[in-house]
C-alpha positions, 0 to 999 in steps of 0.5 A, spaced: 388 323 774 395 323 776 399 323 783 397 315 784 403 312 789 401 305 787 395 303 784 392 296 783 385 293 783 381 298 779 373 296 779 367 300 777 362 301 782 356 305 783 358 310 777 365 311 780 372 308 778 375 305 785 382 302 786 387 301 791 393 305 792 397 301 796 403 305 796 399 311 800 395 305 804 388 308 802 382 306 797 380 311 792 374 313 788 374 317 782 368 320 777 369 321 770 371 328 771 377 326 775 375 328 781 377 323 787 375 321 794 379 317 799 373 313 800 377 308 805 383 310 809 387 303 811 393 306 815 395 300 818 395 295 812 397 295 805 390 294 801 392 290 795 385 288 792 378 290 793 371 287 791 364 287 794 359 282 797 353 282 794 350 286 799 354 292 797 359 291 803 367 292 801 372 287 802 379 289 802 385 284 802 390 286 807 395 281 804 401 282 808 397 281 815 393 275 812 387 278 813 380 280 809 377 286 811 370 288 811 367 295 810 361 296 814 355 301 812 358 306 818 365 306 814 368 302 820 373 296 818 373 290 821 376 283 820 371 279 815 376 273 815 383 271 817 387 268 812 392 262 814 396 264 808 399 260 803 407 259 803 411 264 799 408 271 797 402 272 801 395 274 799 394 278 793 387 278 789 380 277 790 374 276 786 367 275 789 362 271 784 354 273 784 353 268 789 357 271 794 363 266 794 370 270 794 376 267 791 383 269 794 389 268 791 397 268 793 403 264 793 402 259 788 394 257 790 387 259 790 382 259 796 375 259 797 371 263 802 364 261 802 358 266 805 358 261 811 365 263 813 368 256 811 375 257 808 378 252 803 384 251 798 381 250 791 387 250 787 395 250 787 401 249 783 400 256 780 405 260 777 404 267 781 396 267 780 394 274 779 388 277 777 382 273 777 375 274 773 368 270 773 364 269 767 357 272 768 354 265 768 358 263 775 361 257 771 368 259 769 374 262 773 379 265 769 386 266 773 392 270 770 398 266 772 404 272 771 410 267 771 407 262 767 405 268 761 398 265 761 391 265 763 388 259 766 381 257 766 377 252 771 370 250 771 366 252 778 362 246 781 356 248 785 359 248 791 364 253 789 370 248 788 374 248 782 375 243 776 377 241 769 384 246 769 386 248 762 390 253 759 385 259 756 390 263 753 397 262 752 400 269 752 407 268 749 411 274 752 405 277 755 406 277 763 398 278 765 397 282 772 389 284 773 384 282 768 377 283 766 372 280 761 367 283 756 361 282 753 364 278 747 367 273 752 374 276 751 379 278 756 383 284 757 390 283 761 394 289 764 402 287 763 407 291 767 414 289 764 411 290 757 407 297 758 401 295 755 394 292 756 392 287 751 385 284 749 385 277 747 380 271 745 380 264 748 386 261 745 390 267 745 388 271 739 390 278 740 384 283 738 387 289 741 393 292 744 394 299 748 401 301 749 403 306 754 409 309 757 409 305 764 407 299 767 400 298 766 398 298 773 398 305 773 405 307 776 413 307 774 415 300 776 422 300 779 421 293 783 419 291 789 425 293 793 423 300 791 416 301 793 417 306 798 421 310 793 415 309 788 410 311 793 414 318 795 414 319 787 407 318 786 408 317 778 401 313 778 396 315 773 389 313 771 388 313 763 382 312 759 380 309 752 374 307 749 373 300 749 370 296 743 365 292 748 362 293 755 364 289 761 361 282 763 361 278 769 365 279 776 369 283 778 
């Protein structure tokens, strides 16, 4: 499909690809034939990132407003949690693990929102944390540090806390944005300035590279000061290619 204003946060859910078009202030879903549906309009917010609770309700990060929204079964949007944002760039990415723990990052840190509603900071001093993924056993969180040009891993404690921080992969000139894990334990990362998606093994070995003609979050990137211009131009696309291994873990 084409005509996307500012596509982010792709998630496969119920046999459709869902993603946030925060330039158009809506959550879209699209089937394999390219037929799209505006599943969740968010006219009052920039919906940065999405994921689902174990019971199937959708969570939406309303980053600039410092809120985590929840879509109820009747389609209404309510406030799931207020996010007293870390200083800096506001809230960005979310991933929900198999136990219902939601990790949300922004600025230079990561916060944990547990199923009982408690919110606490579990990591800091990060170089613009971006995409996050959790291994199928719920034991490891991997975070893309965009400005650090690396993937960072943490052990996940039984209470959801993070420990044993380490470099999972040094990416050289790679600038990671969104990420996901496959069944072979490799990680795909989207790279905006280098216009590619890259599959790497722990340690940094590059297994596969897919190069495209624009920044790999599905739009012709013109800079943060040009968001309104990019939204109007709608140069974003959704592209597909055959992956060597299927998805694993969360999201």
